Predicted model as a PDB file, atoms N, CA, C, CB and O in Angstrom, pLDDT in the B-factor column:
MODEL        1                                                                  
ATOM      1  N   MET A   1       0.922  -1.153  -0.032  1.00 87.00           N  
ATOM      2  CA  MET A   1       0.008   0.028   0.023  1.00 87.00           C  
ATOM      3  C   MET A   1       0.824   1.227  -0.024  1.00 87.00           C  
ATOM      4  CB  MET A   1      -0.882   0.049   1.280  1.00 87.00           C  
ATOM      5  O   MET A   1       1.714   1.319   0.821  1.00 87.00           O  
ATOM      6  N   ASN A   2       0.684   2.100  -0.813  1.00 86.00           N  
ATOM      7  CA  ASN A   2       1.362   3.382  -1.043  1.00 86.00           C  
ATOM      8  C   ASN A   2       0.722   4.361   0.043  1.00 86.00           C  
ATOM      9  CB  ASN A   2       1.149   3.923  -2.625  1.00 86.00           C  
ATOM     10  O   ASN A   2      -0.499   4.460   0.155  1.00 86.00           O  
ATOM     11  N   LYS A   3       1.589   5.056   0.814  1.00 88.00           N  
ATOM     12  CA  LYS A   3       1.061   6.040   1.671  1.00 88.00           C  
ATOM     13  C   LYS A   3       1.236   7.417   0.981  1.00 88.00           C  
ATOM     14  CB  LYS A   3       1.748   5.980   3.054  1.00 88.00           C  
ATOM     15  O   LYS A   3       2.301   7.822   0.517  1.00 88.00           O  
ATOM     16  N   ILE A   4       0.054   8.087   0.971  1.00 89.00           N  
ATOM     17  CA  ILE A   4       0.096   9.330   0.223  1.00 89.00           C  
ATOM     18  C   ILE A   4      -1.046  10.281   0.909  1.00 89.00           C  
ATOM     19  CB  ILE A   4      -0.174   9.041  -1.422  1.00 89.00           C  
ATOM     20  O   ILE A   4      -2.140   9.854   1.279  1.00 89.00           O  
ATOM     21  N   SER A   5      -0.627  11.596   1.014  1.00 91.00           N  
ATOM     22  CA  SER A   5      -1.562  12.589   1.558  1.00 91.00           C  
ATOM     23  C   SER A   5      -2.136  13.299   0.533  1.00 91.00           C  
ATOM     24  CB  SER A   5      -0.966  13.509   2.476  1.00 91.00           C  
ATOM     25  O   SER A   5      -1.444  13.610  -0.436  1.00 91.00           O  
ATOM     26  N   PRO A   6      -3.359  13.619   0.602  1.00 91.00           N  
ATOM     27  CA  PRO A   6      -3.989  14.520  -0.444  1.00 91.00           C  
ATOM     28  C   PRO A   6      -3.299  15.844  -0.706  1.00 91.00           C  
ATOM     29  CB  PRO A   6      -5.389  14.833  -0.047  1.00 91.00           C  
ATOM     30  O   PRO A   6      -3.346  16.391  -1.808  1.00 91.00           O  
ATOM     31  N   LYS A   7      -2.651  16.345   0.346  1.00 91.00           N  
ATOM     32  CA  LYS A   7      -2.024  17.684   0.464  1.00 91.00           C  
ATOM     33  C   LYS A   7      -0.808  17.680  -0.466  1.00 91.00           C  
ATOM     34  CB  LYS A   7      -1.599  18.024   1.984  1.00 91.00           C  
ATOM     35  O   LYS A   7      -0.423  18.746  -0.947  1.00 91.00           O  
ATOM     36  N   VAL A   8      -0.197  16.543  -0.737  1.00 94.00           N  
ATOM     37  CA  VAL A   8       1.126  16.480  -1.575  1.00 94.00           C  
ATOM     38  C   VAL A   8       0.865  15.852  -2.933  1.00 94.00           C  
ATOM     39  CB  VAL A   8       2.276  15.608  -0.825  1.00 94.00           C  
ATOM     40  O   VAL A   8       1.822  15.608  -3.666  1.00 94.00           O  
ATOM     41  N   LEU A   9      -0.414  15.570  -3.319  1.00 96.00           N  
ATOM     42  CA  LEU A   9      -0.613  14.982  -4.550  1.00 96.00           C  
ATOM     43  C   LEU A   9      -0.201  15.751  -5.737  1.00 96.00           C  
ATOM     44  CB  LEU A   9      -1.907  14.665  -4.659  1.00 96.00           C  
ATOM     45  O   LEU A   9       0.382  15.187  -6.662  1.00 96.00           O  
ATOM     46  N   LEU A  10      -0.479  17.037  -5.761  1.00 97.00           N  
ATOM     47  CA  LEU A  10      -0.152  17.757  -6.991  1.00 97.00           C  
ATOM     48  C   LEU A  10       1.270  17.699  -7.355  1.00 97.00           C  
ATOM     49  CB  LEU A  10      -0.541  19.148  -6.884  1.00 97.00           C  
ATOM     50  O   LEU A  10       2.162  17.783  -6.511  1.00 97.00           O  
ATOM     51  N   ASN A  11       1.470  17.562  -8.557  1.00 97.00           N  
ATOM     52  CA  ASN A  11       2.795  17.343  -9.292  1.00 97.00           C  
ATOM     53  C   ASN A  11       3.512  16.099  -8.832  1.00 97.00           C  
ATOM     54  CB  ASN A  11       3.751  18.554  -9.090  1.00 97.00           C  
ATOM     55  O   ASN A  11       4.720  15.985  -9.044  1.00 97.00           O  
ATOM     56  N   SER A  12       2.834  15.175  -8.221  1.00 97.00           N  
ATOM     57  CA  SER A  12       3.511  13.874  -7.787  1.00 97.00           C  
ATOM     58  C   SER A  12       3.549  13.001  -8.989  1.00 97.00           C  
ATOM     59  CB  SER A  12       2.744  13.123  -6.575  1.00 97.00           C  
ATOM     60  O   SER A  12       2.686  13.132  -9.856  1.00 97.00           O  
ATOM     61  N   LYS A  13       4.480  12.133  -9.091  1.00 98.00           N  
ATOM     62  CA  LYS A  13       4.685  11.289 -10.307  1.00 98.00           C  
ATOM     63  C   LYS A  13       4.421   9.877  -9.943  1.00 98.00           C  
ATOM     64  CB  LYS A  13       6.124  11.430 -10.895  1.00 98.00           C  
ATOM     65  O   LYS A  13       4.767   9.434  -8.848  1.00 98.00           O  
ATOM     66  N   TRP A  14       3.749   9.085 -10.933  1.00 98.00           N  
ATOM     67  CA  TRP A  14       3.267   7.654 -10.609  1.00 98.00           C  
ATOM     68  C   TRP A  14       3.550   6.826 -11.819  1.00 98.00           C  
ATOM     69  CB  TRP A  14       1.675   7.574 -10.239  1.00 98.00           C  
ATOM     70  O   TRP A  14       3.566   7.327 -12.944  1.00 98.00           O  
ATOM     71  N   THR A  15       3.768   5.598 -11.599  1.00 98.00           N  
ATOM     72  CA  THR A  15       3.898   4.646 -12.596  1.00 98.00           C  
ATOM     73  C   THR A  15       2.764   3.643 -12.423  1.00 98.00           C  
ATOM     74  CB  THR A  15       5.263   4.002 -12.550  1.00 98.00           C  
ATOM     75  O   THR A  15       2.548   3.075 -11.352  1.00 98.00           O  
ATOM     76  N   LYS A  16       1.999   3.442 -13.613  1.00 97.00           N  
ATOM     77  CA  LYS A  16       0.882   2.552 -13.743  1.00 97.00           C  
ATOM     78  C   LYS A  16       1.371   1.187 -13.829  1.00 97.00           C  
ATOM     79  CB  LYS A  16       0.041   2.876 -14.911  1.00 97.00           C  
ATOM     80  O   LYS A  16       2.243   1.002 -14.677  1.00 97.00           O  
ATOM     81  N   MET A  17       0.980   0.140 -13.099  1.00 96.00           N  
ATOM     82  CA  MET A  17       1.514  -1.245 -13.217  1.00 96.00           C  
ATOM     83  C   MET A  17       1.010  -1.929 -14.492  1.00 96.00           C  
ATOM     84  CB  MET A  17       1.108  -2.092 -11.975  1.00 96.00           C  
ATOM     85  O   MET A  17       1.753  -2.666 -15.141  1.00 96.00           O  
ATOM     86  N   LYS A  18      -0.201  -1.695 -14.833  1.00 95.00           N  
ATOM     87  CA  LYS A  18      -0.696  -2.330 -16.173  1.00 95.00           C  
ATOM     88  C   LYS A  18      -0.867  -1.336 -17.274  1.00 95.00           C  
ATOM     89  CB  LYS A  18      -2.068  -3.044 -15.990  1.00 95.00           C  
ATOM     90  O   LYS A  18      -1.869  -0.624 -17.346  1.00 95.00           O  
ATOM     91  N   VAL A  19       0.111  -1.290 -18.127  1.00 95.00           N  
ATOM     92  CA  VAL A  19       0.425  -0.393 -19.166  1.00 95.00           C  
ATOM     93  C   VAL A  19      -0.838  -0.490 -20.241  1.00 95.00           C  
ATOM     94  CB  VAL A  19       1.907  -0.793 -19.817  1.00 95.00           C  
ATOM     95  O   VAL A  19      -1.155  -1.560 -20.762  1.00 95.00           O  
ATOM     96  N   THR A  20      -1.478   0.692 -20.490  1.00 92.00           N  
ATOM     97  CA  THR A  20      -2.473   0.721 -21.520  1.00 92.00           C  
ATOM     98  C   THR A  20      -2.212   1.728 -22.548  1.00 92.00           C  
ATOM     99  CB  THR A  20      -3.768   0.946 -20.960  1.00 92.00           C  
ATOM    100  O   THR A  20      -1.777   2.801 -22.130  1.00 92.00           O  
ATOM    101  N   LYS A  21      -2.388   1.602 -23.810  1.00 93.00           N  
ATOM    102  CA  LYS A  21      -2.089   2.585 -24.799  1.00 93.00           C  
ATOM    103  C   LYS A  21      -0.574   3.158 -24.733  1.00 93.00           C  
ATOM    104  CB  LYS A  21      -3.105   3.719 -24.628  1.00 93.00           C  
ATOM    105  O   LYS A  21      -0.308   4.292 -25.131  1.00 93.00           O  
ATOM    106  N   LYS A  22       0.353   2.314 -24.221  1.00 94.00           N  
ATOM    107  CA  LYS A  22       1.693   2.743 -24.105  1.00 94.00           C  
ATOM    108  C   LYS A  22       1.905   3.864 -23.064  1.00 94.00           C  
ATOM    109  CB  LYS A  22       2.155   3.178 -25.424  1.00 94.00           C  
ATOM    110  O   LYS A  22       2.927   4.550 -23.033  1.00 94.00           O  
ATOM    111  N   GLU A  23       0.886   3.998 -22.231  1.00 97.00           N  
ATOM    112  CA  GLU A  23       0.863   4.994 -21.127  1.00 97.00           C  
ATOM    113  C   GLU A  23       1.393   4.292 -19.801  1.00 97.00           C  
ATOM    114  CB  GLU A  23      -0.657   5.581 -20.918  1.00 97.00           C  
ATOM    115  O   GLU A  23       0.725   3.396 -19.284  1.00 97.00           O  
ATOM    116  N   LYS A  24       2.460   4.661 -19.324  1.00 97.00           N  
ATOM    117  CA  LYS A  24       2.991   4.045 -18.159  1.00 97.00           C  
ATOM    118  C   LYS A  24       3.254   4.988 -16.992  1.00 97.00           C  
ATOM    119  CB  LYS A  24       4.210   3.367 -18.514  1.00 97.00           C  
ATOM    120  O   LYS A  24       2.966   4.688 -15.833  1.00 97.00           O  
ATOM    121  N   HIS A  25       3.828   6.167 -17.358  1.00 98.00           N  
ATOM    122  CA  HIS A  25       4.222   7.180 -16.322  1.00 98.00           C  
ATOM    123  C   HIS A  25       3.194   8.312 -16.501  1.00 98.00           C  
ATOM    124  CB  HIS A  25       5.791   7.723 -16.503  1.00 98.00           C  
ATOM    125  O   HIS A  25       2.733   8.681 -17.581  1.00 98.00           O  
ATOM    126  N   PHE A  26       2.905   8.805 -15.299  1.00 98.00           N  
ATOM    127  CA  PHE A  26       1.798   9.811 -15.041  1.00 98.00           C  
ATOM    128  C   PHE A  26       2.195  10.797 -14.074  1.00 98.00           C  
ATOM    129  CB  PHE A  26       0.535   9.167 -14.550  1.00 98.00           C  
ATOM    130  O   PHE A  26       2.955  10.491 -13.155  1.00 98.00           O  
ATOM    131  N   ILE A  27       1.702  12.043 -14.225  1.00 98.00           N  
ATOM    132  CA  ILE A  27       1.975  13.158 -13.222  1.00 98.00           C  
ATOM    133  C   ILE A  27       0.586  13.678 -12.856  1.00 98.00           C  
ATOM    134  CB  ILE A  27       2.948  14.381 -13.835  1.00 98.00           C  
ATOM    135  O   ILE A  27      -0.244  13.848 -13.750  1.00 98.00           O  
ATOM    136  N   VAL A  28       0.308  13.929 -11.624  1.00 98.00           N  
ATOM    137  CA  VAL A  28      -0.834  14.589 -11.074  1.00 98.00           C  
ATOM    138  C   VAL A  28      -0.797  16.059 -11.396  1.00 98.00           C  
ATOM    139  CB  VAL A  28      -0.908  14.371  -9.596  1.00 98.00           C  
ATOM    140  O   VAL A  28       0.057  16.794 -10.901  1.00 98.00           O  
ATOM    141  N   THR A  29      -1.812  16.527 -12.305  1.00 98.00           N  
ATOM    142  CA  THR A  29      -1.690  17.934 -12.739  1.00 98.00           C  
ATOM    143  C   THR A  29      -2.794  18.726 -12.158  1.00 98.00           C  
ATOM    144  CB  THR A  29      -1.699  18.066 -14.261  1.00 98.00           C  
ATOM    145  O   THR A  29      -2.749  19.950 -12.286  1.00 98.00           O  
ATOM    146  N   LYS A  30      -3.884  18.115 -11.468  1.00 98.00           N  
ATOM    147  CA  LYS A  30      -4.775  19.022 -10.850  1.00 98.00           C  
ATOM    148  C   LYS A  30      -5.463  18.200  -9.699  1.00 98.00           C  
ATOM    149  CB  LYS A  30      -5.814  19.632 -11.911  1.00 98.00           C  
ATOM    150  O   LYS A  30      -5.819  17.028  -9.817  1.00 98.00           O  
ATOM    151  N   VAL A  31      -5.596  18.943  -8.610  1.00 97.00           N  
ATOM    152  CA  VAL A  31      -6.292  18.382  -7.436  1.00 97.00           C  
ATOM    153  C   VAL A  31      -7.261  19.413  -6.902  1.00 97.00           C  
ATOM    154  CB  VAL A  31      -5.282  17.952  -6.323  1.00 97.00           C  
ATOM    155  O   VAL A  31      -6.840  20.531  -6.605  1.00 97.00           O  
ATOM    156  N   THR A  32      -8.549  19.092  -6.763  1.00 97.00           N  
ATOM    157  CA  THR A  32      -9.524  20.131  -6.258  1.00 97.00           C  
ATOM    158  C   THR A  32     -10.072  19.577  -4.945  1.00 97.00           C  
ATOM    159  CB  THR A  32     -10.738  20.436  -7.327  1.00 97.00           C  
ATOM    160  O   THR A  32     -10.379  18.392  -4.815  1.00 97.00           O  
ATOM    161  N   PHE A  33     -10.178  20.454  -4.014  1.00 96.00           N  
ATOM    162  CA  PHE A  33     -10.704  20.198  -2.749  1.00 96.00           C  
ATOM    163  C   PHE A  33     -12.120  20.858  -2.494  1.00 96.00           C  
ATOM    164  CB  PHE A  33      -9.711  20.661  -1.755  1.00 96.00           C  
ATOM    165  O   PHE A  33     -12.493  21.890  -3.052  1.00 96.00           O  
ATOM    166  N   ASP A  34     -12.800  20.193  -1.655  1.00 96.00           N  
ATOM    167  CA  ASP A  34     -14.269  20.984  -1.320  1.00 96.00           C  
ATOM    168  C   ASP A  34     -13.901  21.822  -0.021  1.00 96.00           C  
ATOM    169  CB  ASP A  34     -15.738  19.796  -0.946  1.00 96.00           C  
ATOM    170  O   ASP A  34     -12.754  22.066   0.352  1.00 96.00           O  
ATOM    171  N   ASP A  35     -15.030  22.204   0.576  1.00 96.00           N  
ATOM    172  CA  ASP A  35     -14.908  23.138   1.754  1.00 96.00           C  
ATOM    173  C   ASP A  35     -14.445  22.428   2.858  1.00 96.00           C  
ATOM    174  CB  ASP A  35     -16.175  23.812   2.128  1.00 96.00           C  
ATOM    175  O   ASP A  35     -13.969  23.088   3.782  1.00 96.00           O  
ATOM    176  N   GLU A  36     -14.492  21.173   2.951  1.00 95.00           N  
ATOM    177  CA  GLU A  36     -14.006  20.263   4.041  1.00 95.00           C  
ATOM    178  C   GLU A  36     -12.589  19.799   3.797  1.00 95.00           C  
ATOM    179  CB  GLU A  36     -14.920  19.029   4.172  1.00 95.00           C  
ATOM    180  O   GLU A  36     -12.035  18.989   4.541  1.00 95.00           O  
ATOM    181  N   GLN A  37     -12.045  20.310   2.780  1.00 93.00           N  
ATOM    182  CA  GLN A  37     -10.578  19.874   2.361  1.00 93.00           C  
ATOM    183  C   GLN A  37     -10.626  18.516   1.932  1.00 93.00           C  
ATOM    184  CB  GLN A  37      -9.494  19.983   3.527  1.00 93.00           C  
ATOM    185  O   GLN A  37      -9.604  17.857   2.120  1.00 93.00           O  
ATOM    186  N   LYS A  38     -11.585  17.972   1.405  1.00 95.00           N  
ATOM    187  CA  LYS A  38     -11.617  16.592   0.921  1.00 95.00           C  
ATOM    188  C   LYS A  38     -11.434  16.599  -0.658  1.00 95.00           C  
ATOM    189  CB  LYS A  38     -13.006  15.884   1.353  1.00 95.00           C  
ATOM    190  O   LYS A  38     -11.964  17.494  -1.316  1.00 95.00           O  
ATOM    191  N   VAL A  39     -10.684  15.601  -1.265  1.00 96.00           N  
ATOM    192  CA  VAL A  39     -10.473  15.780  -2.605  1.00 96.00           C  
ATOM    193  C   VAL A  39     -11.684  15.423  -3.432  1.00 96.00           C  
ATOM    194  CB  VAL A  39      -9.334  15.026  -3.001  1.00 96.00           C  
ATOM    195  O   VAL A  39     -12.314  14.378  -3.274  1.00 96.00           O  
ATOM    196  N   THR A  40     -11.974  16.353  -4.325  1.00 96.00           N  
ATOM    197  CA  THR A  40     -13.285  16.079  -5.118  1.00 96.00           C  
ATOM    198  C   THR A  40     -12.835  15.736  -6.622  1.00 96.00           C  
ATOM    199  CB  THR A  40     -14.356  17.465  -5.089  1.00 96.00           C  
ATOM    200  O   THR A  40     -13.656  15.217  -7.376  1.00 96.00           O  
ATOM    201  N   GLU A  41     -11.615  16.007  -7.031  1.00 97.00           N  
ATOM    202  CA  GLU A  41     -11.152  15.795  -8.271  1.00 97.00           C  
ATOM    203  C   GLU A  41      -9.604  15.581  -8.323  1.00 97.00           C  
ATOM    204  CB  GLU A  41     -11.578  16.894  -9.081  1.00 97.00           C  
ATOM    205  O   GLU A  41      -8.855  16.384  -7.766  1.00 97.00           O  
ATOM    206  N   CYS A  42      -9.158  14.549  -8.962  1.00 98.00           N  
ATOM    207  CA  CYS A  42      -7.672  14.240  -9.197  1.00 98.00           C  
ATOM    208  C   CYS A  42      -7.467  13.928 -10.664  1.00 98.00           C  
ATOM    209  CB  CYS A  42      -7.161  12.991  -8.303  1.00 98.00           C  
ATOM    210  O   CYS A  42      -8.043  12.967 -11.175  1.00 98.00           O  
ATOM    211  N   ILE A  43      -6.684  14.692 -11.332  1.00 98.00           N  
ATOM    212  CA  ILE A  43      -6.422  14.593 -12.774  1.00 98.00           C  
ATOM    213  C   ILE A  43      -4.951  14.184 -12.898  1.00 98.00           C  
ATOM    214  CB  ILE A  43      -6.732  15.975 -13.549  1.00 98.00           C  
ATOM    215  O   ILE A  43      -4.062  14.854 -12.374  1.00 98.00           O  
ATOM    216  N   VAL A  44      -4.700  13.013 -13.639  1.00 98.00           N  
ATOM    217  CA  VAL A  44      -3.472  12.552 -13.998  1.00 98.00           C  
ATOM    218  C   VAL A  44      -3.250  12.683 -15.423  1.00 98.00           C  
ATOM    219  CB  VAL A  44      -3.304  11.246 -13.583  1.00 98.00           C  
ATOM    220  O   VAL A  44      -4.158  12.469 -16.227  1.00 98.00           O  
ATOM    221  N   GLU A  45      -1.897  13.078 -15.826  1.00 98.00           N  
ATOM    222  CA  GLU A  45      -1.510  13.278 -17.250  1.00 98.00           C  
ATOM    223  C   GLU A  45      -0.579  12.254 -17.551  1.00 98.00           C  
ATOM    224  CB  GLU A  45      -0.909  14.649 -17.557  1.00 98.00           C  
ATOM    225  O   GLU A  45       0.303  11.995 -16.732  1.00 98.00           O  
ATOM    226  N   ALA A  46      -0.668  11.599 -18.690  1.00 98.00           N  
ATOM    227  CA  ALA A  46       0.280  10.705 -19.214  1.00 98.00           C  
ATOM    228  C   ALA A  46       1.543  11.484 -19.620  1.00 98.00           C  
ATOM    229  CB  ALA A  46      -0.315   9.938 -20.381  1.00 98.00           C  
ATOM    230  O   ALA A  46       1.425  12.562 -20.202  1.00 98.00           O  
ATOM    231  N   ALA A  47       2.694  10.989 -19.340  1.00 97.00           N  
ATOM    232  CA  ALA A  47       3.880  11.734 -19.633  1.00 97.00           C  
ATOM    233  C   ALA A  47       4.167  11.649 -21.077  1.00 97.00           C  
ATOM    234  CB  ALA A  47       5.039  11.255 -18.835  1.00 97.00           C  
ATOM    235  O   ALA A  47       4.647  12.668 -21.574  1.00 97.00           O  
ATOM    236  N   ILE A  48       3.956  10.579 -21.892  1.00 95.00           N  
ATOM    237  CA  ILE A  48       4.206  10.601 -23.304  1.00 95.00           C  
ATOM    238  C   ILE A  48       3.109  11.111 -24.155  1.00 95.00           C  
ATOM    239  CB  ILE A  48       4.531   9.312 -23.734  1.00 95.00           C  
ATOM    240  O   ILE A  48       3.389  11.824 -25.119  1.00 95.00           O  
ATOM    241  N   THR A  49       1.839  10.795 -23.868  1.00 97.00           N  
ATOM    242  CA  THR A  49       0.775  11.217 -24.849  1.00 97.00           C  
ATOM    243  C   THR A  49       0.106  12.534 -24.389  1.00 97.00           C  
ATOM    244  CB  THR A  49      -0.334  10.077 -25.004  1.00 97.00           C  
ATOM    245  O   THR A  49      -0.555  13.214 -25.174  1.00 97.00           O  
ATOM    246  N   LYS A  50       0.290  12.860 -23.141  1.00 97.00           N  
ATOM    247  CA  LYS A  50      -0.330  14.151 -22.524  1.00 97.00           C  
ATOM    248  C   LYS A  50      -1.817  13.920 -22.397  1.00 97.00           C  
ATOM    249  CB  LYS A  50      -0.056  15.499 -23.444  1.00 97.00           C  
ATOM    250  O   LYS A  50      -2.530  14.909 -22.226  1.00 97.00           O  
ATOM    251  N   SER A  51      -2.386  12.668 -22.466  1.00 98.00           N  
ATOM    252  CA  SER A  51      -3.721  12.526 -22.211  1.00 98.00           C  
ATOM    253  C   SER A  51      -3.983  12.683 -20.732  1.00 98.00           C  
ATOM    254  CB  SER A  51      -4.192  11.249 -22.723  1.00 98.00           C  
ATOM    255  O   SER A  51      -3.145  12.333 -19.901  1.00 98.00           O  
ATOM    256  N   GLU A  52      -5.206  13.236 -20.391  1.00 98.00           N  
ATOM    257  CA  GLU A  52      -5.604  13.479 -19.051  1.00 98.00           C  
ATOM    258  C   GLU A  52      -6.692  12.569 -18.727  1.00 98.00           C  
ATOM    259  CB  GLU A  52      -5.999  14.885 -18.831  1.00 98.00           C  
ATOM    260  O   GLU A  52      -7.551  12.308 -19.570  1.00 98.00           O  
ATOM    261  N   TYR A  53      -6.713  12.009 -17.419  1.00 98.00           N  
ATOM    262  CA  TYR A  53      -7.611  11.238 -16.923  1.00 98.00           C  
ATOM    263  C   TYR A  53      -8.137  11.603 -15.464  1.00 98.00           C  
ATOM    264  CB  TYR A  53      -7.077   9.991 -17.003  1.00 98.00           C  
ATOM    265  O   TYR A  53      -7.327  11.878 -14.579  1.00 98.00           O  
ATOM    266  N   ASN A  54      -9.367  11.601 -15.255  1.00 98.00           N  
ATOM    267  CA  ASN A  54      -9.872  11.793 -13.907  1.00 98.00           C  
ATOM    268  C   ASN A  54      -9.893  10.492 -13.144  1.00 98.00           C  
ATOM    269  CB  ASN A  54     -11.255  12.398 -13.940  1.00 98.00           C  
ATOM    270  O   ASN A  54     -10.521   9.533 -13.591  1.00 98.00           O  
ATOM    271  N   ILE A  55      -9.229  10.427 -12.010  1.00 98.00           N  
ATOM    272  CA  ILE A  55      -9.140   9.237 -11.305  1.00 98.00           C  
ATOM    273  C   ILE A  55      -9.512   9.372  -9.863  1.00 98.00           C  
ATOM    274  CB  ILE A  55      -7.834   8.716 -11.433  1.00 98.00           C  
ATOM    275  O   ILE A  55      -9.413  10.485  -9.347  1.00 98.00           O  
ATOM    276  N   ASN A  56      -9.930   8.352  -9.160  1.00 97.00           N  
ATOM    277  CA  ASN A  56     -10.180   8.297  -7.743  1.00 97.00           C  
ATOM    278  C   ASN A  56      -8.626   8.443  -7.071  1.00 97.00           C  
ATOM    279  CB  ASN A  56     -11.020   6.806  -7.330  1.00 97.00           C  
ATOM    280  O   ASN A  56      -7.772   7.595  -7.329  1.00 97.00           O  
ATOM    281  N   TRP A  57      -8.387   9.419  -6.325  1.00 96.00           N  
ATOM    282  CA  TRP A  57      -7.068   9.588  -5.759  1.00 96.00           C  
ATOM    283  C   TRP A  57      -6.773   8.460  -4.958  1.00 96.00           C  
ATOM    284  CB  TRP A  57      -6.929  10.811  -4.974  1.00 96.00           C  
ATOM    285  O   TRP A  57      -5.607   8.064  -4.983  1.00 96.00           O  
ATOM    286  N   ARG A  58      -7.633   7.834  -4.219  1.00 96.00           N  
ATOM    287  CA  ARG A  58      -7.418   6.674  -3.330  1.00 96.00           C  
ATOM    288  C   ARG A  58      -6.797   5.476  -4.087  1.00 96.00           C  
ATOM    289  CB  ARG A  58      -8.764   6.246  -2.687  1.00 96.00           C  
ATOM    290  O   ARG A  58      -6.031   4.695  -3.522  1.00 96.00           O  
ATOM    291  N   ASP A  59      -7.147   5.363  -5.359  1.00 96.00           N  
ATOM    292  CA  ASP A  59      -6.509   4.266  -6.177  1.00 96.00           C  
ATOM    293  C   ASP A  59      -5.068   4.400  -6.152  1.00 96.00           C  
ATOM    294  CB  ASP A  59      -6.974   4.267  -7.626  1.00 96.00           C  
ATOM    295  O   ASP A  59      -4.392   3.399  -6.391  1.00 96.00           O  
ATOM    296  N   LEU A  60      -4.475   5.572  -5.878  1.00 96.00           N  
ATOM    297  CA  LEU A  60      -2.954   5.708  -5.985  1.00 96.00           C  
ATOM    298  C   LEU A  60      -2.380   4.869  -4.739  1.00 96.00           C  
ATOM    299  CB  LEU A  60      -2.447   7.380  -5.929  1.00 96.00           C  
ATOM    300  O   LEU A  60      -1.226   4.443  -4.785  1.00 96.00           O  
ATOM    301  N   LYS A  61      -3.153   4.654  -3.695  1.00 95.00           N  
ATOM    302  CA  LYS A  61      -2.714   3.960  -2.648  1.00 95.00           C  
ATOM    303  C   LYS A  61      -2.496   2.425  -2.904  1.00 95.00           C  
ATOM    304  CB  LYS A  61      -3.623   4.197  -1.610  1.00 95.00           C  
ATOM    305  O   LYS A  61      -1.791   1.721  -2.181  1.00 95.00           O  
ATOM    306  N   ASP A  62      -3.166   1.990  -3.993  1.00 96.00           N  
ATOM    307  CA  ASP A  62      -3.201   0.470  -4.176  1.00 96.00           C  
ATOM    308  C   ASP A  62      -1.899   0.145  -5.011  1.00 96.00           C  
ATOM    309  CB  ASP A  62      -4.631  -0.062  -4.989  1.00 96.00           C  
ATOM    310  O   ASP A  62      -1.856   0.476  -6.196  1.00 96.00           O  
ATOM    311  N   ALA A  63      -0.792  -0.529  -4.380  1.00 95.00           N  
ATOM    312  CA  ALA A  63       0.410  -0.751  -5.064  1.00 95.00           C  
ATOM    313  C   ALA A  63       0.277  -1.821  -6.196  1.00 95.00           C  
ATOM    314  CB  ALA A  63       1.446  -1.144  -4.074  1.00 95.00           C  
ATOM    315  O   ALA A  63       1.178  -1.975  -7.020  1.00 95.00           O  
ATOM    316  N   THR A  64      -0.905  -2.574  -6.213  1.00 96.00           N  
ATOM    317  CA  THR A  64      -1.038  -3.270  -7.437  1.00 96.00           C  
ATOM    318  C   THR A  64      -1.467  -2.576  -8.652  1.00 96.00           C  
ATOM    319  CB  THR A  64      -1.869  -4.253  -7.249  1.00 96.00           C  
ATOM    320  O   THR A  64      -1.390  -3.124  -9.752  1.00 96.00           O  
ATOM    321  N   ILE A  65      -1.911  -1.406  -8.494  1.00 96.00           N  
ATOM    322  CA  ILE A  65      -2.344  -0.604  -9.546  1.00 96.00           C  
ATOM    323  C   ILE A  65      -1.298   0.418 -10.008  1.00 96.00           C  
ATOM    324  CB  ILE A  65      -3.566   0.056  -9.146  1.00 96.00           C  
ATOM    325  O   ILE A  65      -0.961   0.574 -11.182  1.00 96.00           O  
ATOM    326  N   TRP A  66      -0.797   1.131  -8.901  1.00 97.00           N  
ATOM    327  CA  TRP A  66       0.173   2.378  -9.023  1.00 97.00           C  
ATOM    328  C   TRP A  66       1.442   2.240  -8.161  1.00 97.00           C  
ATOM    329  CB  TRP A  66      -0.579   3.738  -8.558  1.00 97.00           C  
ATOM    330  O   TRP A  66       1.367   1.754  -7.033  1.00 97.00           O  
ATOM    331  N   ARG A  67       2.518   2.632  -8.646  1.00 96.00           N  
ATOM    332  CA  ARG A  67       3.834   2.667  -7.866  1.00 96.00           C  
ATOM    333  C   ARG A  67       4.116   4.253  -7.762  1.00 96.00           C  
ATOM    334  CB  ARG A  67       5.148   1.780  -8.691  1.00 96.00           C  
ATOM    335  O   ARG A  67       3.789   4.999  -8.686  1.00 96.00           O  
ATOM    336  N   MET A  68       4.692   4.695  -6.678  1.00 96.00           N  
ATOM    337  CA  MET A  68       5.075   6.055  -6.469  1.00 96.00           C  
ATOM    338  C   MET A  68       6.388   6.230  -7.201  1.00 96.00           C  
ATOM    339  CB  MET A  68       5.184   6.410  -4.952  1.00 96.00           C  
ATOM    340  O   MET A  68       7.259   5.361  -7.180  1.00 96.00           O  
ATOM    341  N   GLY A  69       6.509   7.392  -7.859  1.00 96.00           N  
ATOM    342  CA  GLY A  69       7.579   7.678  -8.749  1.00 96.00           C  
ATOM    343  C   GLY A  69       7.507   7.151 -10.165  1.00 96.00           C  
ATOM    344  O   GLY A  69       6.521   6.509 -10.527  1.00 96.00           O  
ATOM    345  N   TRP A  70       8.523   7.401 -10.979  1.00 95.00           N  
ATOM    346  CA  TRP A  70       8.580   6.811 -12.269  1.00 95.00           C  
ATOM    347  C   TRP A  70       9.518   5.613 -12.250  1.00 95.00           C  
ATOM    348  CB  TRP A  70       9.014   7.831 -13.295  1.00 95.00           C  
ATOM    349  O   TRP A  70      10.734   5.805 -12.218  1.00 95.00           O  
ATOM    350  N   GLN A  71       9.027   4.428 -12.266  1.00 92.00           N  
ATOM    351  CA  GLN A  71       9.703   3.188 -12.256  1.00 92.00           C  
ATOM    352  C   GLN A  71       9.928   2.598 -13.658  1.00 92.00           C  
ATOM    353  CB  GLN A  71       8.950   2.250 -11.421  1.00 92.00           C  
ATOM    354  O   GLN A  71       9.213   2.974 -14.587  1.00 92.00           O  
ATOM    355  N   LYS A  72      10.846   1.734 -13.831  1.00 85.00           N  
ATOM    356  CA  LYS A  72      11.014   0.962 -15.098  1.00 85.00           C  
ATOM    357  C   LYS A  72      10.066  -0.033 -15.315  1.00 85.00           C  
ATOM    358  CB  LYS A  72      12.259   0.341 -15.178  1.00 85.00           C  
ATOM    359  O   LYS A  72      10.119  -0.725 -16.333  1.00 85.00           O  
TER     360      LYS A  72                                                      
ENDMDL                                                                          
END                                                                             
């Protein structure tokens, strides 16, 4: 399990464990919080294709899906 705080999500780098469309490395480009400081939106951008995806930020905690940093 990856330990991550919502406050440090922005600009963090991630490696997706199951590569799709040749997209493996991602960076968090947008994090939106509500009035209670809970994450309402988390956007990741693929490093190669620049495609953006709205994900559930809690999925980043699952080490079978995501790894912290850009891994080989």
